[in-house]
C-alpha positions as CSV (number, residue, x, y, z in Angstrom):
1,M,61.5,-59.6,12.9
2,T,62.4,-58.9,9.3
3,A,65.0,-56.4,8.2
4,N,62.3,-54.0,7.1
5,R,60.6,-54.0,10.5
6,E,64.0,-53.8,12.3
7,F,65.0,-50.8,10.3
8,I,61.8,-48.9,11.0
9,A,61.8,-49.9,14.7
10,G,65.3,-48.6,15.0
11,L,64.3,-45.1,13.9
12,A,64.0,-42.3,16.5
13,P,60.3,-41.7,17.4
14,H,60.5,-38.0,16.5
15,L,61.1,-39.0,12.8
16,L,57.7,-40.7,12.5
17,W,55.6,-38.7,15.0
18,D,52.9,-37.9,12.4
19,V,52.5,-41.4,10.8
20,D,51.6,-44.9,12.1
21,A,55.0,-46.5,12.0
22,A,53.4,-50.0,12.2
23,S,51.8,-49.3,8.8
24,L,55.1,-48.4,7.1
25,D,57.1,-50.8,4.9
26,A,60.7,-49.9,4.4
27,E,60.6,-50.9,0.7
28,T,57.2,-49.5,-0.3
29,H,57.7,-46.2,1.6
30,A,61.4,-45.9,0.9
31,A,61.3,-42.5,-0.7
32,F,59.3,-41.1,2.2
33,L,61.6,-42.6,4.8
34,I,64.8,-41.6,3.0
35,C,63.7,-38.0,2.7
36,R,62.4,-37.8,6.3
37,I,65.6,-39.3,7.7
38,M,67.9,-37.1,5.6
39,E,66.0,-34.0,6.5
40,R,65.3,-34.6,10.2
41,G,67.4,-37.5,11.4
42,G,70.6,-37.4,13.4
43,A,73.9,-38.7,12.2
44,D,73.2,-42.2,13.4
45,E,69.9,-42.4,11.5
46,V,71.4,-41.0,8.4
47,R,74.2,-43.6,8.4
48,C,71.7,-46.4,9.1
49,A,69.5,-45.3,6.2
50,W,72.6,-45.0,3.9
51,R,73.6,-48.5,4.8
52,F,70.1,-49.9,4.5
53,Y,69.2,-48.3,1.1
54,G,72.6,-47.7,-0.5
55,E,73.9,-44.5,-2.0
56,A,72.2,-44.8,-5.4
57,R,68.7,-45.2,-3.8
58,V,69.3,-42.3,-1.4
59,R,70.5,-40.1,-4.2
60,D,67.5,-41.0,-6.4
61,A,65.0,-40.4,-3.6
62,L,66.5,-37.0,-2.8
63,L,66.8,-35.9,-6.5
64,H,63.1,-36.7,-7.0
65,A,61.7,-35.4,-3.7
66,P,59.1,-32.7,-4.2
67,S,60.1,-30.8,-1.1
68,L,63.4,-30.5,0.7
69,T,65.0,-27.6,2.6
70,R,67.7,-25.6,1.0
71,K,70.1,-26.8,3.6
72,T,69.4,-30.5,2.8
73,V,69.7,-29.8,-1.0
74,R,73.0,-28.0,-0.6
75,F,74.4,-30.6,1.7
76,F,73.6,-33.5,-0.6
77,A,74.5,-31.6,-3.8
78,N,77.9,-31.3,-2.3
79,Q,77.9,-35.0,-1.1
80,F,77.0,-36.2,-4.6
81,R,79.0,-33.6,-6.4
82,I,76.0,-32.4,-8.5
83,P,74.5,-29.0,-8.9
84,C,71.5,-27.9,-6.7
85,E,69.5,-27.5,-9.9
86,A,69.5,-31.3,-10.4
87,F,67.1,-31.6,-7.4
88,R,63.4,-31.4,-8.2
89,S,62.7,-29.5,-5.0
90,W,65.3,-26.9,-5.9
91,Q,63.7,-26.4,-9.3
92,R,60.2,-26.1,-7.9
93,E,61.4,-23.5,-5.4
94,Q,63.0,-21.5,-8.2
95,Q,59.7,-21.7,-10.2
96,W,57.6,-20.5,-7.2
97,G,60.0,-17.6,-6.6
98,T,60.6,-18.2,-2.9
């Protein structure tokens, strides 16, 4: 089994309940997987994704994600020591007035 398949197989089932996990590729669908794991994963999944993708790729995926919860944005803004306004999802939320 390749590292990509092992990574996806090691994720908790509740993270991928709405998609066919067998059709996912850890590289092709990296942004989706990173955001899903950072939003809904437990500490073990988050650490595993962090190791697998690296800090720079996690940061980039989260900064460009179209939708994240305020809690996730605030947590990772603190983690990366950047303002919440740097996140695309935060900017979109401010534009929509919610």
